[in-house]
C-alpha positions, 0 to 999 in steps of 0.5 A: 499500499501507499502512503502520504499526509494531505491536508483534509477540512473536516465539513460541520454541516448536516448535507446528507452524500446524496445531497454532497450528489447534487451537481451545483451544491452550496456549502457556506465556509463557517460549516468547515472546521479546522484545516488537518493533516492526516495520513491516508493509505491505497493499495493503488492511489486510486480512490473511488467506491472500491476502496471502500473500508480498505483505504484509510486514513489515519488508520480509519477506514475511508468511505469515497463520496466522490470526486469534482470541482469546488468554486469559490462562490461570492454574494451578488444582491438580488441574486444571490451565491454565484460561482466564480473565479478559478475552480479546484479538484476535489476529494470528498471522503468519510472517516471516523464519523467526520467528512473530509473535502481534500484539495490535491493542488490546493484549496481554491481561492477564497478572497471576498468569497462566502461560500464553495459551491461543488460539483461532485460525483462518484468518480474516482480520483487518483490522489498519488500521479506519478513524478519521473521523465516520459521514456523518450526524453532526453538526458543530459549525461557525459558528452552528449544524451540519452533516452530517460527509457535507456539508463539505468543504475551506474551510469552517468547522468550529467546536470546542470552546472555540468558535473556527473552524478552516478543514477542509484536508482531508475525504475518505470511504470507504463500507465495505459490512460486508453483505460482511464475515466476521464478525470484518472485521464487528466490528472495521470497524461502527460504536460508537454513543454514545447520546444522554445516555450522558453527561449532557443533550446529550452526545450531542443524538441517537445519535452513530457513531464509527468504534472508533479514533476519538478521544474527548475526557474531562475526570475526576478518576479521569484525573487520579488514575490517568493525570497529566492530567485532560483526556484522548482514549480511542477510541470501542472502549475505551467498548463494554459501558459508555458505547457499543455496537457497530452489527453490524446496519449493512450498511454505512456510511460513514465521514468525515474531516475536517482541520484545520491542526491535532488539533483537537476539536470537537463532534459531535452535541452530545458532544467528539470528534476533528478527523482525525490524519495519524498511519501506522495512520490512514493505512495505514486509508484506501484507495490512491487517498486515499493518492495523493491525500493525499498529492500535496499537499506544504503538507498532507504538510507540516502532517502531519508537524508534527499534534500530539495535541491532547491524550493519547491512551489506548490500548485497554485504559487507556481501556476500564480508565477507563470503568469506572473512571468508570462503576462510582462512577455505577453503585452510586450508582443502586443504592446509594445509601448507599455512597462507595467511594474513592480512595486518600487518602481523597477520595471519588470522585464519585458522580454526572456531575454536573459539567464535571470526570466527563464528556466535553467 
């Protein structure tokens, strides 16, 4: 079984399961308790009705309710509460007599909201998504590149600074997207970052990554908003701006590459991470892969001590930064005389003309 620590919000209202499954159900914010953190355990990482009594939350058996979206609800005089803003993925289940709301990518922005408008059904939901390269990603190695799917334990890869690192462990997972339901397919499909999305050679050709795979970004706005000009953000955060979701693929092979340190290497010329074996990443493995990974004590000791290669942003924060970075670029292209300024009067970058404006 896989397990991970997740954040949940207890629902304290009187709506029944049937009520919650009604389309467009409005729940006022005062009906939620204080957010809590719990350990969730599941067999295959996809939570659904078939997991009732098998999956657990902090040891309590789970009864699945459903998955869908939650949208901030704003009070409009003379109309009532209407959904307004960006929806967030939502998973609802019961455990220990309490109904819990879990937002896999973080809760919706409730600034100015008085309620959430939920729209869920009984469709299963992939809780643990893989964090990997696709097998065709070309990984920088001393003297050239090599497909991720061809790399093996003991091979050398080269990080973004040109240093060589021996591969400690690799594994692959094949996902049949054509056999997944629409919601599972949307969670498991790879992100495509088009060639040149961040400048010439970055990436050098279309790059496919799992949605939670981290891409390194260097930008002055990262320092402004997050006190560090070099950060790591999930590829999912780039969808709609610098990337798209590949929903047409029938199958995909994901590959993990782990070295003794969490490092940033180049895949198709773009700065991306090696495998960081945290709880969520381990939970996304198959049961057999987790057993094989933990069978080597040296490897598990390294995994326990491994620290991230940089500050990691959530999907929500990553989307914000992506929007802030790409917005001035597009505005400059469409209206070159308009210069938007940051707080303090400093002009924002208006074109990707230097290393500080791009993934590196």
